[in-house]
PDBQT receptor file of N, H, CA, C and O in Angstrom, charges set to zero:
ATOM      1  N   UNK A   1       7.323 -10.819  -1.035  1.00  0.00    +0.000 N 
ATOM      2  CA  UNK A   1       7.260  -9.386  -0.988  1.00  0.00    +0.000 C 
ATOM      3  C   UNK A   1       6.639  -8.886   0.293  1.00  0.00    +0.000 C 
ATOM      4  O   UNK A   1       7.023  -7.826   0.788  1.00  0.00    +0.000 OA
ATOM      5  N   UNK A   2       5.689  -9.617   0.844  1.00  0.00    +0.000 N 
ATOM      6  H   UNK A   2       5.376 -10.478   0.442  1.00  0.00    +0.000 HD
ATOM      7  CA  UNK A   2       5.093  -9.214   2.119  1.00  0.00    +0.000 C 
ATOM      8  C   UNK A   2       6.136  -9.238   3.228  1.00  0.00    +0.000 C 
ATOM      9  O   UNK A   2       6.180  -8.350   4.079  1.00  0.00    +0.000 OA
ATOM     10  N   UNK A   3       6.954 -10.246   3.203  1.00  0.00    +0.000 N 
ATOM     11  H   UNK A   3       6.919 -10.968   2.512  1.00  0.00    +0.000 HD
ATOM     12  CA  UNK A   3       7.989 -10.359   4.241  1.00  0.00    +0.000 C 
ATOM     13  C   UNK A   3       9.012  -9.245   4.076  1.00  0.00    +0.000 C 
ATOM     14  O   UNK A   3       9.429  -8.635   5.061  1.00  0.00    +0.000 OA
ATOM     15  N   UNK A   4       9.415  -8.978   2.855  1.00  0.00    +0.000 N 
ATOM     16  H   UNK A   4       9.076  -9.473   2.055  1.00  0.00    +0.000 HD
ATOM     17  CA  UNK A   4      10.369  -7.882   2.629  1.00  0.00    +0.000 C 
ATOM     18  C   UNK A   4       9.797  -6.574   3.140  1.00  0.00    +0.000 C 
ATOM     19  O   UNK A   4      10.512  -5.788   3.762  1.00  0.00    +0.000 OA
ATOM     20  N   UNK A   5       8.531  -6.329   2.889  1.00  0.00    +0.000 N 
ATOM     21  H   UNK A   5       7.950  -6.967   2.384  1.00  0.00    +0.000 HD
ATOM     22  CA  UNK A   5       7.886  -5.111   3.375  1.00  0.00    +0.000 C 
ATOM     23  C   UNK A   5       7.841  -5.043   4.882  1.00  0.00    +0.000 C 
ATOM     24  O   UNK A   5       8.095  -3.989   5.466  1.00  0.00    +0.000 OA
ATOM     25  N   UNK A   6       7.520  -6.163   5.527  1.00  0.00    +0.000 N 
ATOM     26  H   UNK A   6       7.314  -7.019   5.053  1.00  0.00    +0.000 HD
ATOM     27  CA  UNK A   6       7.467  -6.201   6.997  1.00  0.00    +0.000 C 
ATOM     28  C   UNK A   6       8.843  -5.986   7.613  1.00  0.00    +0.000 C 
ATOM     29  O   UNK A   6       8.959  -5.479   8.728  1.00  0.00    +0.000 OA
ATOM     30  N   UNK A   7       9.872  -6.370   6.892  1.00  0.00    +0.000 N 
ATOM     31  H   UNK A   7       9.777  -6.783   5.986  1.00  0.00    +0.000 HD
ATOM     32  CA  UNK A   7      11.238  -6.197   7.396  1.00  0.00    +0.000 C 
ATOM     33  C   UNK A   7      11.786  -4.805   7.101  1.00  0.00    +0.000 C 
ATOM     34  O   UNK A   7      12.936  -4.503   7.419  1.00  0.00    +0.000 OA
ATOM     35  N   UNK A   8      10.950  -3.952   6.484  1.00  0.00    +0.000 N 
ATOM     36  H   UNK A   8      10.016  -4.198   6.225  1.00  0.00    +0.000 HD
ATOM     37  CA  UNK A   8      11.366  -2.592   6.212  1.00  0.00    +0.000 C 
ATOM     38  C   UNK A   8      12.079  -2.396   4.888  1.00  0.00    +0.000 C 
ATOM     39  O   UNK A   8      12.709  -1.361   4.668  1.00  0.00    +0.000 OA
ATOM     40  N   UNK A   9      11.985  -3.372   4.010  1.00  0.00    +0.000 N 
ATOM     41  H   UNK A   9      11.473  -4.212   4.189  1.00  0.00    +0.000 HD
ATOM     42  CA  UNK A   9      12.644  -3.305   2.705  1.00  0.00    +0.000 C 
ATOM     43  C   UNK A   9      11.609  -2.973   1.626  1.00  0.00    +0.000 C 
ATOM     44  O   UNK A   9      11.322  -3.787   0.749  1.00  0.00    +0.000 OA
ATOM     45  N   UNK A  10      11.063  -1.770   1.711  1.00  0.00    +0.000 N 
ATOM     46  H   UNK A  10      11.296  -1.109   2.424  1.00  0.00    +0.000 HD
ATOM     47  CA  UNK A  10       9.981  -1.368   0.809  1.00  0.00    +0.000 C 
ATOM     48  C   UNK A  10      10.411  -1.414  -0.657  1.00  0.00    +0.000 C 
ATOM     49  O   UNK A  10       9.642  -1.851  -1.513  1.00  0.00    +0.000 OA
ATOM     50  N   UNK A  11      11.615  -0.973  -0.947  1.00  0.00    +0.000 N 
ATOM     51  H   UNK A  11      12.240  -0.618  -0.252  1.00  0.00    +0.000 HD
ATOM     52  CA  UNK A  11      12.093  -0.990  -2.341  1.00  0.00    +0.000 C 
ATOM     53  C   UNK A  11      12.158  -2.412  -2.882  1.00  0.00    +0.000 C 
ATOM     54  O   UNK A  11      11.764  -2.671  -4.019  1.00  0.00    +0.000 OA
ATOM     55  N   UNK A  12      12.653  -3.323  -2.071  1.00  0.00    +0.000 N 
ATOM     56  H   UNK A  12      12.974  -3.113  -1.147  1.00  0.00    +0.000 HD
ATOM     57  CA  UNK A  12      12.739  -4.725  -2.483  1.00  0.00    +0.000 C 
ATOM     58  C   UNK A  12      11.340  -5.314  -2.670  1.00  0.00    +0.000 C 
ATOM     59  O   UNK A  12      11.100  -6.067  -3.614  1.00  0.00    +0.000 OA
ATOM     60  N   UNK A  13      10.433  -4.976  -1.782  1.00  0.00    +0.000 N 
ATOM     61  H   UNK A  13      10.628  -4.364  -1.014  1.00  0.00    +0.000 HD
ATOM     62  CA  UNK A  13       9.056  -5.463  -1.893  1.00  0.00    +0.000 C 
ATOM     63  C   UNK A  13       8.426  -4.984  -3.199  1.00  0.00    +0.000 C 
ATOM     64  O   UNK A  13       7.761  -5.758  -3.888  1.00  0.00    +0.000 OA
ATOM     65  N   UNK A  14       8.629  -3.721  -3.540  1.00  0.00    +0.000 N 
ATOM     66  H   UNK A  14       9.169  -3.092  -2.981  1.00  0.00    +0.000 HD
ATOM     67  CA  UNK A  14       8.092  -3.176  -4.784  1.00  0.00    +0.000 C 
ATOM     68  C   UNK A  14       8.733  -3.826  -6.005  1.00  0.00    +0.000 C 
ATOM     69  O   UNK A  14       8.057  -4.072  -7.004  1.00  0.00    +0.000 OA
ATOM     70  N   UNK A  15      10.025  -4.104  -5.931  1.00  0.00    +0.000 N 
ATOM     71  H   UNK A  15      10.574  -3.905  -5.120  1.00  0.00    +0.000 HD
ATOM     72  CA  UNK A  15      10.712  -4.767  -7.039  1.00  0.00    +0.000 C 
ATOM     73  C   UNK A  15      10.143  -6.159  -7.258  1.00  0.00    +0.000 C 
ATOM     74  O   UNK A  15       9.901  -6.561  -8.396  1.00  0.00    +0.000 OA
ATOM     75  N   UNK A  16       9.928  -6.893  -6.179  1.00  0.00    +0.000 N 
ATOM     76  H   UNK A  16      10.125  -6.566  -5.254  1.00  0.00    +0.000 HD
ATOM     77  CA  UNK A  16       9.377  -8.250  -6.280  1.00  0.00    +0.000 C 
ATOM     78  C   UNK A  16       7.975  -8.195  -6.881  1.00  0.00    +0.000 C 
ATOM     79  O   UNK A  16       7.639  -8.992  -7.757  1.00  0.00    +0.000 OA
ATOM     80  N   UNK A  17       7.162  -7.259  -6.413  1.00  0.00    +0.000 N 
ATOM     81  H   UNK A  17       7.435  -6.612  -5.701  1.00  0.00    +0.000 HD
ATOM     82  CA  UNK A  17       5.806  -7.113  -6.953  1.00  0.00    +0.000 C 
ATOM     83  C   UNK A  17       5.863  -6.791  -8.445  1.00  0.00    +0.000 C 
ATOM     84  O   UNK A  17       5.163  -7.418  -9.239  1.00  0.00    +0.000 OA
ATOM     85  N   UNK A  18       6.678  -5.834  -8.826  1.00  0.00    +0.000 N 
ATOM     86  H   UNK A  18       7.247  -5.325  -8.180  1.00  0.00    +0.000 HD
ATOM     87  CA  UNK A  18       6.815  -5.432 -10.231  1.00  0.00    +0.000 C 
ATOM     88  C   UNK A  18       7.280  -6.607 -11.095  1.00  0.00    +0.000 C 
ATOM     89  O   UNK A  18       6.743  -6.837 -12.178  1.00  0.00    +0.000 OA
ATOM     90  N   UNK A  19       8.280  -7.346 -10.611  1.00  0.00    +0.000 N 
ATOM     91  H   UNK A  19       8.717  -7.158  -9.732  1.00  0.00    +0.000 HD
ATOM     92  CA  UNK A  19       8.782  -8.494 -11.363  1.00  0.00    +0.000 C 
ATOM     93  C   UNK A  19       7.686  -9.535 -11.582  1.00  0.00    +0.000 C 
ATOM     94  O   UNK A  19       7.560 -10.096 -12.670  1.00  0.00    +0.000 OA
ATOM     95  N   UNK A  20       6.908  -9.783 -10.554  1.00  0.00    +0.000 N 
ATOM     96  H   UNK A  20       7.010  -9.327  -9.669  1.00  0.00    +0.000 HD
ATOM     97  CA  UNK A  20       5.834 -10.774 -10.672  1.00  0.00    +0.000 C 
ATOM     98  C   UNK A  20       4.699 -10.284 -11.566  1.00  0.00    +0.000 C 
ATOM     99  O   UNK A  20       4.100 -11.073 -12.297  1.00  0.00    +0.000 OA
ATOM    100  N   UNK A  21       4.404  -8.993 -11.511  1.00  0.00    +0.000 N 
ATOM    101  H   UNK A  21       4.891  -8.353 -10.917  1.00  0.00    +0.000 HD
ATOM    102  CA  UNK A  21       3.394  -8.444 -12.422  1.00  0.00    +0.000 C 
ATOM    103  C   UNK A  21       3.856  -8.579 -13.869  1.00  0.00    +0.000 C 
ATOM    104  O   UNK A  21       3.061  -8.906 -14.751  1.00  0.00    +0.000 OA
ATOM    105  N   UNK A  22       5.128  -8.331 -14.110  1.00  0.00    +0.000 N 
ATOM    106  H   UNK A  22       5.773  -8.065 -13.394  1.00  0.00    +0.000 HD
ATOM    107  CA  UNK A  22       5.686  -8.474 -15.462  1.00  0.00    +0.000 C 
ATOM    108  C   UNK A  22       5.631  -9.920 -15.950  1.00  0.00    +0.000 C 
ATOM    109  O   UNK A  22       5.636 -10.177 -17.154  1.00  0.00    +0.000 OA
ATOM    110  N   UNK A  23       5.579 -10.847 -15.022  1.00  0.00    +0.000 N 
ATOM    111  H   UNK A  23       5.575 -10.638 -14.044  1.00  0.00    +0.000 HD
ATOM    112  CA  UNK A  23       5.484 -12.266 -15.382  1.00  0.00    +0.000 C 
ATOM    113  C   UNK A  23       4.036 -12.711 -15.571  1.00  0.00    +0.000 C 
ATOM    114  O   UNK A  23       3.779 -13.866 -15.911  1.00  0.00    +0.000 OA
ATOM    115  N   UNK A  24       3.081 -11.785 -15.348  1.00  0.00    +0.000 N 
ATOM    116  H   UNK A  24       3.290 -10.847 -15.072  1.00  0.00    +0.000 HD
ATOM    117  CA  UNK A  24       1.688 -12.104 -15.627  1.00  0.00    +0.000 C 
ATOM    118  C   UNK A  24       0.818 -12.404 -14.416  1.00  0.00    +0.000 C 
ATOM    119  O   UNK A  24      -0.331 -12.817 -14.573  1.00  0.00    +0.000 OA
ATOM    120  N   UNK A  25       1.328 -12.210 -13.244  1.00  0.00    +0.000 N 
ATOM    121  H   UNK A  25       2.261 -11.874 -13.116  1.00  0.00    +0.000 HD
ATOM    122  CA  UNK A  25       0.539 -12.485 -12.044  1.00  0.00    +0.000 C 
ATOM    123  C   UNK A  25      -0.367 -11.294 -11.735  1.00  0.00    +0.000 C 
ATOM    124  O   UNK A  25      -0.111 -10.532 -10.803  1.00  0.00    +0.000 OA
ATOM    125  N   UNK A  26      -1.440 -11.143 -12.537  1.00  0.00    +0.000 N 
ATOM    126  H   UNK A  26      -1.648 -11.762 -13.294  1.00  0.00    +0.000 HD
ATOM    127  CA  UNK A  26      -2.288  -9.957 -12.474  1.00  0.00    +0.000 C 
ATOM    128  C   UNK A  26      -3.087  -9.843 -11.177  1.00  0.00    +0.000 C 
ATOM    129  O   UNK A  26      -3.510  -8.748 -10.808  1.00  0.00    +0.000 OA
ATOM    130  N   UNK A  27      -3.294 -10.939 -10.496  1.00  0.00    +0.000 N 
ATOM    131  H   UNK A  27      -2.951 -11.829 -10.795  1.00  0.00    +0.000 HD
ATOM    132  CA  UNK A  27      -4.092 -10.911  -9.268  1.00  0.00    +0.000 C 
ATOM    133  C   UNK A  27      -3.263 -10.568  -8.033  1.00  0.00    +0.000 C 
ATOM    134  O   UNK A  27      -3.816 -10.344  -6.956  1.00  0.00    +0.000 OA
ATOM    135  N   UNK A  28      -1.970 -10.527  -8.181  1.00  0.00    +0.000 N 
ATOM    136  H   UNK A  28      -1.521 -10.709  -9.056  1.00  0.00    +0.000 HD
ATOM    137  CA  UNK A  28      -1.093 -10.323  -7.037  1.00  0.00    +0.000 C 
ATOM    138  C   UNK A  28      -1.369  -9.034  -6.259  1.00  0.00    +0.000 C 
ATOM    139  O   UNK A  28      -1.366  -9.082  -5.029  1.00  0.00    +0.000 OA
ATOM    140  N   UNK A  29      -1.603  -7.895  -6.895  1.00  0.00    +0.000 N 
ATOM    141  H   UNK A  29      -1.605  -7.856  -7.895  1.00  0.00    +0.000 HD
ATOM    142  CA  UNK A  29      -1.891  -6.695  -6.111  1.00  0.00    +0.000 C 
ATOM    143  C   UNK A  29      -3.123  -6.845  -5.210  1.00  0.00    +0.000 C 
ATOM    144  O   UNK A  29      -3.130  -6.361  -4.078  1.00  0.00    +0.000 OA
ATOM    145  N   UNK A  30      -4.158  -7.514  -5.714  1.00  0.00    +0.000 N 
ATOM    146  H   UNK A  30      -4.152  -7.908  -6.633  1.00  0.00    +0.000 HD
ATOM    147  CA  UNK A  30      -5.360  -7.739  -4.906  1.00  0.00    +0.000 C 
ATOM    148  C   UNK A  30      -5.025  -8.634  -3.719  1.00  0.00    +0.000 C 
ATOM    149  O   UNK A  30      -5.411  -8.345  -2.586  1.00  0.00    +0.000 OA
ATOM    150  N   UNK A  31      -4.311  -9.711  -3.981  1.00  0.00    +0.000 N 
ATOM    151  H   UNK A  31      -3.997  -9.945  -4.901  1.00  0.00    +0.000 HD
ATOM    152  CA  UNK A  31      -3.962 -10.652  -2.919  1.00  0.00    +0.000 C 
ATOM    153  C   UNK A  31      -3.106  -9.977  -1.860  1.00  0.00    +0.000 C 
ATOM    154  O   UNK A  31      -3.352 -10.133  -0.664  1.00  0.00    +0.000 OA
ATOM    155  N   UNK A  32      -2.093  -9.223  -2.300  1.00  0.00    +0.000 N 
ATOM    156  H   UNK A  32      -1.893  -9.097  -3.272  1.00  0.00    +0.000 HD
ATOM    157  CA  UNK A  32      -1.188  -8.549  -1.364  1.00  0.00    +0.000 C 
ATOM    158  C   UNK A  32      -1.953  -7.536  -0.515  1.00  0.00    +0.000 C 
ATOM    159  O   UNK A  32      -1.798  -7.499   0.706  1.00  0.00    +0.000 OA
ATOM    160  N   UNK A  33      -2.771  -6.723  -1.159  1.00  0.00    +0.000 N 
ATOM    161  H   UNK A  33      -2.897  -6.753  -2.150  1.00  0.00    +0.000 HD
ATOM    162  CA  UNK A  33      -3.549  -5.717  -0.430  1.00  0.00    +0.000 C 
ATOM    163  C   UNK A  33      -4.432  -6.362   0.615  1.00  0.00    +0.000 C 
ATOM    164  O   UNK A  33      -4.498  -5.899   1.754  1.00  0.00    +0.000 OA
ATOM    165  N   UNK A  34      -5.112  -7.431   0.233  1.00  0.00    +0.000 N 
ATOM    166  H   UNK A  34      -5.058  -7.808  -0.692  1.00  0.00    +0.000 HD
ATOM    167  CA  UNK A  34      -6.017  -8.103   1.172  1.00  0.00    +0.000 C 
ATOM    168  C   UNK A  34      -5.257  -8.797   2.300  1.00  0.00    +0.000 C 
ATOM    169  O   UNK A  34      -5.709  -8.782   3.445  1.00  0.00    +0.000 OA
ATOM    170  N   UNK A  35      -4.112  -9.404   1.994  1.00  0.00    +0.000 N 
ATOM    171  H   UNK A  35      -3.745  -9.416   1.064  1.00  0.00    +0.000 HD
ATOM    172  CA  UNK A  35      -3.317 -10.035   3.052  1.00  0.00    +0.000 C 
ATOM    173  C   UNK A  35      -2.768  -8.995   4.026  1.00  0.00    +0.000 C 
ATOM    174  O   UNK A  35      -2.709  -9.239   5.231  1.00  0.00    +0.000 OA
ATOM    175  N   UNK A  36      -2.369  -7.839   3.506  1.00  0.00    +0.000 N 
ATOM    176  H   UNK A  36      -2.417  -7.640   2.527  1.00  0.00    +0.000 HD
ATOM    177  CA  UNK A  36      -1.910  -6.773   4.395  1.00  0.00    +0.000 C 
ATOM    178  C   UNK A  36      -3.042  -6.303   5.303  1.00  0.00    +0.000 C 
ATOM    179  O   UNK A  36      -2.834  -6.053   6.490  1.00  0.00    +0.000 OA
ATOM    180  N   UNK A  37      -4.244  -6.183   4.734  1.00  0.00    +0.000 N 
ATOM    181  H   UNK A  37      -4.414  -6.385   3.769  1.00  0.00    +0.000 HD
ATOM    182  CA  UNK A  37      -5.406  -5.779   5.531  1.00  0.00    +0.000 C 
ATOM    183  C   UNK A  37      -5.749  -6.854   6.567  1.00  0.00    +0.000 C 
ATOM    184  O   UNK A  37      -6.062  -6.539   7.715  1.00  0.00    +0.000 OA
ATOM    185  N   UNK A  38      -5.688  -8.105   6.159  1.00  0.00    +0.000 N 
ATOM    186  H   UNK A  38      -5.433  -8.361   5.226  1.00  0.00    +0.000 HD
ATOM    187  CA  UNK A  38      -5.965  -9.221   7.067  1.00  0.00    +0.000 C 
ATOM    188  C   UNK A  38      -4.991  -9.188   8.242  1.00  0.00    +0.000 C 
ATOM    189  O   UNK A  38      -5.388  -9.364   9.394  1.00  0.00    +0.000 OA
ATOM    190  N   UNK A  39      -3.722  -8.964   7.943  1.00  0.00    +0.000 N 
ATOM    191  H   UNK A  39      -3.399  -8.821   7.008  1.00  0.00    +0.000 HD
ATOM    192  CA  UNK A  39      -2.689  -8.907   8.976  1.00  0.00    +0.000 C 
ATOM    193  C   UNK A  39      -2.913  -7.708   9.895  1.00  0.00    +0.000 C 
ATOM    194  O   UNK A  39      -2.797  -7.820  11.115  1.00  0.00    +0.000 OA
ATOM    195  N   UNK A  40      -3.233  -6.571   9.304  1.00  0.00    +0.000 N 
ATOM    196  H   UNK A  40      -3.328  -6.480   8.313  1.00  0.00    +0.000 HD
ATOM    197  CA  UNK A  40      -3.443  -5.340  10.072  1.00  0.00    +0.000 C 
ATOM    198  C   UNK A  40      -4.660  -5.462  10.982  1.00  0.00    +0.000 C 
ATOM    199  O   UNK A  40      -4.654  -4.932  12.093  1.00  0.00    +0.000 OA
ATOM    200  N   UNK A  41      -5.701  -6.150  10.529  1.00  0.00    +0.000 N 
ATOM    201  H   UNK A  41      -5.706  -6.581   9.626  1.00  0.00    +0.000 HD
ATOM    202  CA  UNK A  41      -6.942  -6.290  11.288  1.00  0.00    +0.000 C 
ATOM    203  C   UNK A  41      -6.986  -7.572  12.106  1.00  0.00    +0.000 C 
ATOM    204  O   UNK A  41      -8.069  -8.022  12.483  1.00  0.00    +0.000 OA
ATOM    205  N   UNK A  42      -5.850  -8.161  12.384  1.00  0.00    +0.000 N 
ATOM    206  H   UNK A  42      -4.971  -7.795  12.078  1.00  0.00    +0.000 HD
ATOM    207  CA  UNK A  42      -5.795  -9.450  13.082  1.00  0.00    +0.000 C 
ATOM    208  C   UNK A  42      -6.483  -9.395  14.443  1.00  0.00    +0.000 C 
ATOM    209  O   UNK A  42      -6.984 -10.411  14.924  1.00  0.00    +0.000 OA
ATOM    210  N   UNK A  43      -6.511  -8.232  15.059  1.00  0.00    +0.000 N 
ATOM    211  H   UNK A  43      -6.104  -7.406  14.669  1.00  0.00    +0.000 HD
ATOM    212  CA  UNK A  43      -7.153  -8.102  16.365  1.00  0.00    +0.000 C 
ATOM    213  C   UNK A  43      -8.655  -8.342  16.305  1.00  0.00    +0.000 C 
ATOM    214  O   UNK A  43      -9.283  -8.629  17.324  1.00  0.00    +0.000 OA
ATOM    215  N   UNK A  44      -9.226  -8.228  15.122  1.00  0.00    +0.000 N 
ATOM    216  H   UNK A  44      -8.716  -7.995  14.294  1.00  0.00    +0.000 HD
ATOM    217  CA  UNK A  44     -10.660  -8.431  14.970  1.00  0.00    +0.000 C 
ATOM    218  C   UNK A  44     -11.026  -9.917  14.913  1.00  0.00    +0.000 C 
ATOM    219  O   UNK A  44     -12.202 -10.264  14.799  1.00  0.00    +0.000 OA
ATOM    220  N   UNK A  45     -10.035 -10.780  14.990  1.00  0.00    +0.000 N 
ATOM    221  H   UNK A  45      -9.080 -10.498  15.083  1.00  0.00    +0.000 HD
ATOM    222  CA  UNK A  45     -10.243 -12.239  14.989  1.00  0.00    +0.000 C 
ATOM    223  C   UNK A  45     -10.980 -12.710  13.736  1.00  0.00    +0.000 C 
ATOM    224  O   UNK A  45     -11.843 -13.586  13.793  1.00  0.00    +0.000 OA
ATOM    225  N   UNK A  46     -10.616 -12.107  12.605  1.00  0.00    +0.000 N 
ATOM    226  H   UNK A  46      -9.915 -11.395  12.558  1.00  0.00    +0.000 HD
ATOM    227  CA  UNK A  46     -11.204 -12.561  11.355  1.00  0.00    +0.000 C 
ATOM    228  C   UNK A  46     -10.744 -13.979  11.074  1.00  0.00    +0.000 C 
ATOM    229  O   UNK A  46      -9.596 -14.339  11.335  1.00  0.00    +0.000 OA
ATOM    230  N   UNK A  47     -11.633 -14.758  10.554  1.00  0.00    +0.000 N 
ATOM    231  H   UNK A  47     -12.565 -14.466  10.342  1.00  0.00    +0.000 HD
ATOM    232  CA  UNK A  47     -11.300 -16.145  10.259  1.00  0.00    +0.000 C 
ATOM    233  C   UNK A  47     -10.805 -16.261   8.826  1.00  0.00    +0.000 C 
ATOM    234  O   UNK A  47     -11.369 -15.677   7.900  1.00  0.00    +0.000 OA
ATOM    235  N   UNK A  48      -9.745 -17.026   8.673  1.00  0.00    +0.000 N 
ATOM    236  H   UNK A  48      -9.288 -17.500   9.425  1.00  0.00    +0.000 HD
ATOM    237  CA  UNK A  48      -9.124 -17.202   7.362  1.00  0.00    +0.000 C 
ATOM    238  C   UNK A  48     -10.105 -17.812   6.368  1.00  0.00    +0.000 C 
ATOM    239  O   UNK A  48     -10.132 -17.410   5.205  1.00  0.00    +0.000 OA
ATOM    240  N   UNK A  49     -10.910 -18.774   6.809  1.00  0.00    +0.000 N 
ATOM    241  H   UNK A  49     -10.888 -19.100   7.754  1.00  0.00    +0.000 HD
ATOM    242  CA  UNK A  49     -11.833 -19.432   5.890  1.00  0.00    +0.000 C 
ATOM    243  C   UNK A  49     -12.976 -18.512   5.459  1.00  0.00    +0.000 C 
ATOM    244  O   UNK A  49     -13.668 -18.813   4.487  1.00  0.00    +0.000 OA
ATOM    245  N   UNK A  50     -13.184 -17.413   6.152  1.00  0.00    +0.000 N 
ATOM    246  H   UNK A  50     -12.622 -17.168   6.941  1.00  0.00    +0.000 HD
ATOM    247  CA  UNK A  50     -14.139 -16.404   5.708  1.00  0.00    +0.000 C 
ATOM    248  C   UNK A  50     -13.447 -15.374   4.822  1.00  0.00    +0.000 C 
ATOM    249  O   UNK A  50     -14.061 -14.784   3.933  1.00  0.00    +0.000 OA
ATOM    250  N   UNK A  51     -12.173 -15.174   5.079  1.00  0.00    +0.000 N 
ATOM    251  H   UNK A  51     -11.675 -15.653   5.801  1.00  0.00    +0.000 HD
ATOM    252  CA  UNK A  51     -11.382 -14.183   4.364  1.00  0.00    +0.000 C 
ATOM    253  C   UNK A  51     -11.120 -14.595   2.920  1.00  0.00    +0.000 C 
ATOM    254  O   UNK A  51     -11.237 -13.775   2.010  1.00  0.00    +0.000 OA
ATOM    255  N   UNK A  52     -10.775 -15.838   2.708  1.00  0.00    +0.000 N 
ATOM    256  H   UNK A  52     -10.680 -16.504   3.448  1.00  0.00    +0.000 HD
ATOM    257  CA  UNK A  52     -10.380 -16.316   1.376  1.00  0.00    +0.000 C 
ATOM    258  C   UNK A  52     -11.490 -16.117   0.337  1.00  0.00    +0.000 C 
ATOM    259  O   UNK A  52     -11.204 -15.607  -0.747  1.00  0.00    +0.000 OA
ATOM    260  N   UNK A  53     -12.742 -16.497   0.618  1.00  0.00    +0.000 N 
ATOM    261  H   UNK A  53     -12.974 -16.911   1.498  1.00  0.00    +0.000 HD
ATOM    262  CA  UNK A  53     -13.779 -16.266  -0.397  1.00  0.00    +0.000 C 
ATOM    263  C   UNK A  53     -13.945 -14.787  -0.778  1.00  0.00    +0.000 C 
ATOM    264  O   UNK A  53     -14.248 -14.476  -1.929  1.00  0.00    +0.000 OA
ATOM    265  N   UNK A  54     -13.748 -13.889   0.173  1.00  0.00    +0.000 N 
ATOM    266  H   UNK A  54     -13.501 -14.141   1.108  1.00  0.00    +0.000 HD
ATOM    267  CA  UNK A  54     -13.868 -12.462  -0.164  1.00  0.00    +0.000 C 
ATOM    268  C   UNK A  54     -12.740 -12.032  -1.105  1.00  0.00    +0.000 C 
ATOM    269  O   UNK A  54     -12.957 -11.195  -1.982  1.00  0.00    +0.000 OA
ATOM    270  N   UNK A  55     -11.558 -12.586  -0.935  1.00  0.00    +0.000 N 
ATOM    271  H   UNK A  55     -11.382 -13.265  -0.223  1.00  0.00    +0.000 HD
ATOM    272  CA  UNK A  55     -10.440 -12.270  -1.840  1.00  0.00    +0.000 C 
ATOM    273  C   UNK A  55     -10.726 -12.832  -3.217  1.00  0.00    +0.000 C 
ATOM    274  O   UNK A  55     -10.464 -12.167  -4.220  1.00  0.00    +0.000 OA
ATOM    275  N   UNK A  56     -11.249 -14.023  -3.285  1.00  0.00    +0.000 N 
ATOM    276  H   UNK A  56     -11.461 -14.563  -2.470  1.00  0.00    +0.000 HD
ATOM    277  CA  UNK A  56     -11.576 -14.644  -4.578  1.00  0.00    +0.000 C 
ATOM    278  C   UNK A  56     -12.608 -13.804  -5.325  1.00  0.00    +0.000 C 
ATOM    279  O   UNK A  56     -12.501 -13.626  -6.539  1.00  0.00    +0.000 OA
ATOM    280  N   UNK A  57     -13.596 -13.291  -4.618  1.00  0.00    +0.000 N 
ATOM    281  H   UNK A  57     -13.684 -13.435  -3.632  1.00  0.00    +0.000 HD
ATOM    282  CA  UNK A  57     -14.608 -12.437  -5.258  1.00  0.00    +0.000 C 
ATOM    283  C   UNK A  57     -13.968 -11.170  -5.826  1.00  0.00    +0.000 C 
ATOM    284  O   UNK A  57     -14.333 -10.732  -6.917  1.00  0.00    +0.000 OA
ATOM    285  N   UNK A  58     -13.038 -10.589  -5.112  1.00  0.00    +0.000 N 
ATOM    286  H   UNK A  58     -12.742 -10.945  -4.226  1.00  0.00    +0.000 HD
ATOM    287  CA  UNK A  58     -12.348  -9.389  -5.605  1.00  0.00    +0.000 C 
ATOM    288  C   UNK A  58     -11.508  -9.714  -6.828  1.00  0.00    +0.000 C 
ATOM    289  O   UNK A  58     -11.412  -8.898  -7.744  1.00  0.00    +0.000 OA
ATOM    290  N   UNK A  59     -10.904 -10.880  -6.857  1.00  0.00    +0.000 N 
ATOM    291  H   UNK A  59     -10.982 -11.543  -6.112  1.00  0.00    +0.000 HD
ATOM    292  CA  UNK A  59     -10.104 -11.275  -8.020  1.00  0.00    +0.000 C 
ATOM    293  C   UNK A  59     -11.003 -11.493  -9.235  1.00  0.00    +0.000 C 
ATOM    294  O   UNK A  59     -10.614 -11.180 -10.360  1.00  0.00    +0.000 OA
ATOM    295  N   UNK A  60     -12.190 -12.023  -9.012  1.00  0.00    +0.000 N 
ATOM    296  H   UNK A  60     -12.506 -12.277  -8.098  1.00  0.00    +0.000 HD
ATOM    297  CA  UNK A  60     -13.128 -12.251 -10.126  1.00  0.00    +0.000 C 
ATOM    298  C   UNK A  60     -13.509 -10.931 -10.786  1.00  0.00    +0.000 C 
ATOM    299  O   UNK A  60     -13.738 -10.882 -11.995  1.00  0.00    +0.000 OA
ATOM    300  N   UNK A  61     -13.577  -9.870 -10.002  1.00  0.00    +0.000 N 
ATOM    301  H   UNK A  61     -13.392  -9.910  -9.021  1.00  0.00    +0.000 HD
ATOM    302  CA  UNK A  61     -13.968  -8.558 -10.555  1.00  0.00    +0.000 C 
ATOM    303  C   UNK A  61     -12.928  -7.998 -11.515  1.00  0.00    +0.000 C 
ATOM    304  O   UNK A  61     -13.263  -7.199 -12.390  1.00  0.00    +0.000 OA
ATOM    305  N   UNK A  62     -11.669  -8.405 -11.364  1.00  0.00    +0.000 N 
ATOM    306  H   UNK A  62     -11.397  -9.054 -10.653  1.00  0.00    +0.000 HD
ATOM    307  CA  UNK A  62     -10.642  -7.891 -12.267  1.00  0.00    +0.000 C 
ATOM    308  C   UNK A  62     -10.248  -8.896 -13.331  1.00  0.00    +0.000 C 
ATOM    309  O   UNK A  62      -9.327  -8.650 -14.111  1.00  0.00    +0.000 OA
ATOM    310  N   UNK A  63     -10.934 -10.021 -13.370  1.00  0.00    +0.000 N 
ATOM    311  H   UNK A  63     -11.682 -10.220 -12.737  1.00  0.00    +0.000 HD
ATOM    312  CA  UNK A  63     -10.602 -11.075 -14.334  1.00  0.00    +0.000 C 
ATOM    313  C   UNK A  63     -10.718 -10.535 -15.756  1.00  0.00    +0.000 C 
ATOM    314  O   UNK A  63     -11.678  -9.846 -16.101  1.00  0.00    +0.000 OA
ATOM    315  N   UNK A  64      -9.723 -10.862 -16.567  1.00  0.00    +0.000 N 
ATOM    316  H   UNK A  64      -8.943 -11.422 -16.287  1.00  0.00    +0.000 HD
ATOM    317  CA  UNK A  64      -9.747 -10.384 -17.971  1.00  0.00    +0.000 C 
ATOM    318  C   UNK A  64     -10.851 -11.041 -18.783  1.00  0.00    +0.000 C 
ATOM    319  O   UNK A  64     -11.002 -10.749 -19.969  1.00  0.00    +0.000 OA
TER     320      UNK A  64
């Protein structure tokens, strides 16, 4: 879905997200949002190994 969005296929990206949410992937919106932010802020030279733990903490907050 991230790739579809980057290619300008917003409707397809939303469909993929919706389909995956319907399949039970409840953490996907958090992951997608954070990956989009990571990509957007790439100029800040954020390190991936610092980024991942912050995403995991956000996922823990929405854990059922």
